[in-house]
N, C-alpha and C positions, 0 to 999 in steps of 0.2 A: 436442477441447479440453475440459478439465475444470477447474472452479474448485473448490478444496477447502481444508480447514484444513491447515496445515502440520504436519509431524511432525519429531521430533528429527533423523532422518536426512536431512532436507531442508536443514539449516543451511548446509552447504558450498556447495550450489548457489545458495541464496539470496544468500549473501555474494558469490559470484562474479558473479551477475547484477547486484547493486548496483554492484560495481566496474566491470564491463563497460559499464554504462549511465551511469556518472558520478554515481551517487548519492553525496552527501556522507556519508562514513563516519566518524562521530565516534569518539573513543576508547572511549566507552561502548557503541557498537554492536558488541558482541563476542559470541562464541559462548555464553558463560555467560548473558548477558542475553537472548539469543534463546531459549536453552533454558528459562529462567525464564518468558518470555512464552508459549512453546508449552505448558508445563506448566500455567500458570495460566489463560490465555485463548487457546486454540488457534483459536477462532472470530474472533480479531482479528489473526491473522497468516495471511493467505490467499495461496495461490499459484494460478497458471494453469499447467496441465501439458499437454504434448503429447507423446505416446509416451514417457512417463517422463522427459521433460526439462522442467525448470522454465523457463517462458518469460515469466512475469510474477509479481510479488509486490507486496503492500501490507500496511501495518501500521495498525491502528486503536488508538488510546490512549484509555482512559476513566478519567479521574482528575481531578486538579486542572485539567488542560488536556485538552479533548477534541479529538483531532486525527486526521488521516489522513496518514501519512508514508511515505516510501520507496516510492512507487509507481514501479515499474520494469517496462518491457516490453522484451524482447529485440529488438534492432534488426531482426532478420529476421521478427518477428511483429507489428510495429507496423502501424497502420492496418487492423486486422482486428477491432476492437471489443473487444479483450481488456481494455483499461483501463476501458471502460464496464461490462463484466461484473464486474470486480474491484471497481469503485467501488460498483456496485449492492449487492453482497454485503457489503462492509465497512460501508456505510451502514446496511444492515439490521441487522448485528450491533451497531452502536453504538446504533441506535434501540431495540433490545431491552433494552439496559442503561439506557435512559431519556434518552439524549441527544436534543437537538432541533437543534443546530447543531454544526459542527466546523470547525476550521481545517485547511486542506489545505496541506501543504508538498510541492511537487513541482517537478521539473525538466522535466516534460513541457511541450510548447509552450503558451504562454498562450492561443492561439486555441482550443485544445481546451476550456479552461474557459470562455472567453468565449461560445462557441457554446452551452454548456449552462446559461448564466445564472448562473454562479458570480460572486460579488462579489470582485474583486481587492482585496487589502488594502494593496497598494503597498509591501510589504516582503518581501524574501527569498523571492519566489515563493509568497507566502501567499494563499490564497483562502478565502472563507467559504461554506459550503454549508448549506442547511436540510436536515434529515433528515426 
């Protein structure tokens, strides 16, 4: 298992993972926008890879709203600590940019965040984490 920055040729697998895991796929979550993210901030679009297969992905956003979005783990790889590894690395990337907190938007189970001490924001699966 390897956590790494995404590359342009990962986009199709990332989108497929999001669709397979039920991540809300907004109209602006498209290939062009992902290409732009990878070109400008590859350290904030991370993937977990196992034998050349993308089994996890997460996006960090640093701008007017600091957030962690689209955390997705392949159903066959859940409960193996992949989300924890992705979260650790994406938080590190946001901290390096100067962030101290971030909103997390995730469809992963609420218990996962409760166990880690994240503050539930009470709306649309949002959590607050200190970085």
